[in-house]
C-alpha positions, -999 to 999 in steps of 0.1 A, spaced: 112 81 166 108 51 150 102 27 119 109 -1 128 119 -31 98 118 -67 106 125 -90 86 106 -123 81 111 -155 65 139 -136 49 115 -124 19 87 -103 43 97 -67 54 72 -58 79 74 -24 81 57 -1 112 51 31 118 62 33 157 49 66 171 20 59 194 18 89 210 8 106 178 -16 77 165 12 71 142 10 101 125 41 111 103 64 145 115 91 149 85 111 128 102 92 97 103 83 108 68 118 108 54 122 72 79 93 56 63 108 64 28 143 49 42 124 13 47 105 19 13 142 21 -1 152 -3 20 124 -31 4 128 -17 -31 167 -30 -30 166 -56 -12 164 -82 -42 156 -115 -10 124 -92 -2 91 -97 -19 65 -86 -4 59 -58 22 33 -56 53 29 -15 66 8 -16 100 11 9 128 19 1 163 2 2 192 -32 -12 178 -51 20 188 -45 37 150 -27 27 116 -18 59 107 -35 95 115 -19 110 86 5 141 86 14 161 120 1 191 120 22 209 138 53 195 118 48 182 85 21 209 78 43 238 81 69 219 60 43 216 30 33 253 34 68 268 34 74 248 3 39 259 -14 51 298 -5 82 295 -24 88 302 -58 94 264 -70 75 247 -92 44 224 -83 59 189 -80 40 148 -69 41 150 -32 48 115 -19 40 109 16 60 88 37 81 73 5 48 59 -9 19 74 -23 36 84 -55 32 68 -89 56 38 -89 79 44 -61 70 7 -45 78 -17 -66 71 -47 -56 35 -66 -35 24 -42 -4 0 -52 20 -16 -25 48 -25 -42 78 -50 -16 88 -56 -13 127 -81 12 144 -71 50 129 -69 48 92 -71 88 82 -57 116 60 -26 106 46 -26 71 68 -59 66 46 -32 75 15 -1 51 26 -30 19 28 -50 36 -7 -14 32 -21 -8 -2 -10 -23 -33 -31 -38 -49 -7 -54 -37 20 -67 -56 54 -86 -39 84 -105 -47 120 -138 -38 126 -131 -16 151 -104 9 122 -125 45 112 -117 59 75 -115 96 64 -102 119 44 -112 150 62 -80 176 47 -111 201 36 -124 205 73 -87 219 74 -89 241 44 -68 216 18 -74 188 0 -60 149 8 -25 155 -13 -8 124 -12 -28 108 -40 -61 104 -19 -79 123 -45 -68 97 -70 -69 66 -58 -100 65 -41 -122 69 -72 -105 45 -87 -106 21 -56 -145 27 -46 -155 49 -76 -161 88 -76 -194 91 -58 -176 76 -33 -148 92 -33 -167 125 -33 -189 115 -5 -159 109 17 -137 142 2 -164 168 0 -178 159 34 -144 152 53 -163 124 73 -159 94 90 -165 60 85 -165 26 91 -148 -4 88 -183 -22 73 -185 10 46 -146 4 36 -152 -33 36 -184 -25 11 -176 -2 -11 -141 -19 -14 -111 -2 5 -107 -31 22 -108 -67 13 -119 -82 46 -124 -76 80 -108 -96 110 -103 -94 148 -73 -73 160 -53 -103 173 -56 -118 140 -42 -86 120 -10 -88 118 -11 -131 115 -31 -127 86 -12 -100 67 15 -123 70 -7 -158 57 -15 -131 26 23 -120 26 37 -161 28 12 -171 2 24 -144 -23 58 -157 -16 51 -187 -24 41 -187 -59 68 -176 -90 85 -146 -86 85 -134 -118 50 -144 -125 39 -121 -94 61 -95 -108 43 -96 -141 10 -99 -128 15 -68 -105 28 -48 -134 0 -58 -156 -31 -48 -132 -8 -14 -125 -1 -3 -157 -37 -15 -171 -57 12 -148 -42 37 -171 -51 20 -204 -76 14 -232 -94 -26 -224 -74 -33 -260 -45 -15 -248 -47 -32 -218 -47 -65 -234 -20 -64 -256 5 -54 -228 -13 -85 -204 -2 -111 -236 32 -93 -241 34 -100 -198 29 -137 -207 49 -141 -237 77 -133 -213 68 -156 -187 64 -189 -210 95 -182 -219 111 -189 -184 124 -217 -166 102 -211 -136 69 -218 -162 82 -244 -168 88 -260 -132 51 -248 -121 36 -267 -148 62 -299 -139 51 -296 -102 18 -296 -105 18 -322 -128 39 -344 -107 21 -327 -77 52 -314 -55 58 -284 -44 68 -260 -72 107 -247 -68 110 -212 -85 142 -197 -93 133 -161 -103 148 -174 -141 
């Protein structure tokens, strides 16, 4: 059992689901270990971006281990405990991870695996990748945010098509409907994800945090309220040293030295 955690360039966390014998499906132990990895990323100040991937090349993540995790969830559902928001792998509840995340999707990305990917800010995939939310075929629904995030990302019609049929769709479908932003060769997947992460790390850390916050919060606001929130965040940034440094570096044609203040 393993969730690998690699620190790259002192600023990037590469989190790898290492359970290839089960297509990187999460049993209860892996679910909790992945949640621990996200907490470590969240609580380590110098880690600014995370890349999530699956080990072995055949699967990103096949969701929950039916023989372990679903039994655990069924027992919880049968109890008198009130209905709560299910966080799959410590990522799919709202605002659990407050820094940029990238899903590097290679191979099977279904059920809870797709829900993990949808919870990430940026998603890239290989041409061989496949996508599905097949839970209705098991008599349940996508309970890790799938019914909510897919509709917001790809639109209600695409979400209904995928969720109500439970069918599997190819990488081209995912690209055409906004589930991923780009398709890359299998052997270029990790490096492409890390290149995106490095590009983010090179930008002003306060600006990255504020811009991400504006996008995330804006999804639940009216346009007017979202624009006001954007303006408030911009006003805060314009008062920072980093904003002055960014303009100075551009004028002087040099690399900026951001300090996060």
